[in-house]
N, C-alpha and C positions, 0 to 999 in steps of 0.2 A: 504494500500500500504506500502510495506517495503522500497523500494527505486526505484528511476528512474536514469538511466544513458543514456542520449541522447534519442534514440528511444526505448530503453529497459526499461521495467518496471517489477518488481516482486511484486506480491501481494499474500496475504493468500488465500488458497483454499477455495472455497465456495461450498455449496451443489449443486448449479446449474452447477458446473464444472464437475460433475460425467460423463456426456455424453462424454466430451472431453477425459477424462482418458480412458473410455471404447473404444472410437474410436482409440486413439493412441495405447493402449495396446492390441488391436486385429489386428493391422497391422503387418504382418510378417516382413516387412522391419525394423520397429522400434524394434520389439521383438528380432530380431537377436542380437541386442546390449544391450537390457534391458529386463530382465526376461526370455527370450528364446522363440523361435518360438513354442515350445511344451507347452507353458504356457500362452495361450491367456486369456484375461479378458473379462467377461461380466459384466453387471451392478451389479449383486449380489457380484461378486468377488471384483469389485471396491469399493462398499460400505463396504465390510468386511475389506479390506486392508487399505483404505484411510479415512474412516469415522467412523468406529466403534472401534477405538483404541485411548487410552489415554496413550501414551508412551513417551511423551516429544519431539516428532518429530514435527517440524514446517513444514507444507506442503504448498507449494506455486505453483502458476501458473506463467509462464513466458509469458509476452506479448512483442511483437515487432511491432512497428507502430500500436498500438491498437488492434492487432490480437493476440489471445491466440495461442501460438506455442509450449508450452512444460511445463514441470514439474520440480521443484527442491525442495529438502527437506534438512533441517539441524537439528542437534541435538548435545547435549553434549554427549561426548563419555562415555559410561557406563563402570563400573569396569571390566566386562568380556572382552570387546574389548580392554581396556587399557592394561590388562595383556597379551592378545594375541599379541598385537602390541609392547609390551615391554616398555610402558610408566609407569615408577614407581613413578615419582614425582607427588604426589597427589595434590600439590598446583597449578599445571598447569591447565589452562582451555583449554580443547581440544574439538573442534567441528569436527564432520564428516558431509559430505554432499554427496548427490547423485542427479543426474539430467539426463534428456534426452530432446531432441527437438523432439516432436512428429509430427510436420509438416515437412516432409522430404524436401520440396522445400526450406526450410530455412537452410539446411545442407550446409557445405562448403562455408559459406559466412562470417566467422569470428564472428558470433553471439555467438557461444559456448564459444569462448575465452573471449569475452566481458562479457558474463554471469558469467563465473567462476571467472574472476578477480573481477567483481563487487560484487559478493557474498562474496568472501574472504575479500575484503575491508570492506564490511558491518559487517562481523563477527568479524574482528579485531577491527574496529573502534567503532561499536555500541554494540557489545556483549563482548568486551575485550578479545577475544580469543587469547591465546598464540600461538596456532597451529591450523591449519585446515588440516584434513587428509581425504584421499579417498583410496579406494582399487579397482582400475579398473582391469579387467582381462588382463593378459599379452598380449593376442592375439589382443586386441582392440587397435591397434597402432594409429589410428586416435585420439581416446580419450586421450591416453597417450601423444601424441604430443601436443594436445591442452593444457593439464595440465602443461606440461613442458614449453610451451610458457608463461604460467601464473606464472612461477617461482616455481612450485612444483618440488621436488626432490624425486627420488626413495630412500626409506629407507631400505626396505628389501623385499624379495620374500616371499609370503604367499602361500606355496604349497597346492594345492587341497582345496582352501578356499571357493569356491562358486559353488553351483550346477547350471549348465547351460546346457540345451539341452542334458540331459541324462548322464552327467558326471561331476565330480568335476573338476573345472578349477583353474589353478594357477592365483594369483592376485599379483599386486605390492602394497605395502604400500607406499603411497606418502604423502608428507607433505609440508606445507608452513606456515610461521608465523613469529612472532616477534623475536623468539629465535632460529629459525632453523639455522643450520650452513650452 
């Protein structure tokens, strides 16, 4: 377990969680916002993307009231992303994160806000992150509102940054941290 905040718990991904990822990432309602409806996952794809990679990404399951409801990952920003985003100070410790709630009955209940704020606190306090960044697609207004409620600020537009449902989509670079203005 990484942390608990009230009814929310985040723990590291286990092999037994593969079926949850396959379930969530084959649901068109979830895929509309994460990976794309044209990109469903089966168990082989889940194993390839989440279990057969050693790339410095901490992969985690989100639990709420002891029920697994979603996925979150965090990672130190690599040099290529730092350059793309314009972070030139190599002494800064910058983490990125991505997440989704896969059980749609838990949407619009404030759990995403609790999750994002709790993970940012964990990264700043436990991992000594100077900044935490994300790059949500600009059209995903619900996610952007959630992140702004957690104190994230839009830093810059990333044109045609992410392939989603047959086209490159614009994203916002957003950040929060100890040294953000």
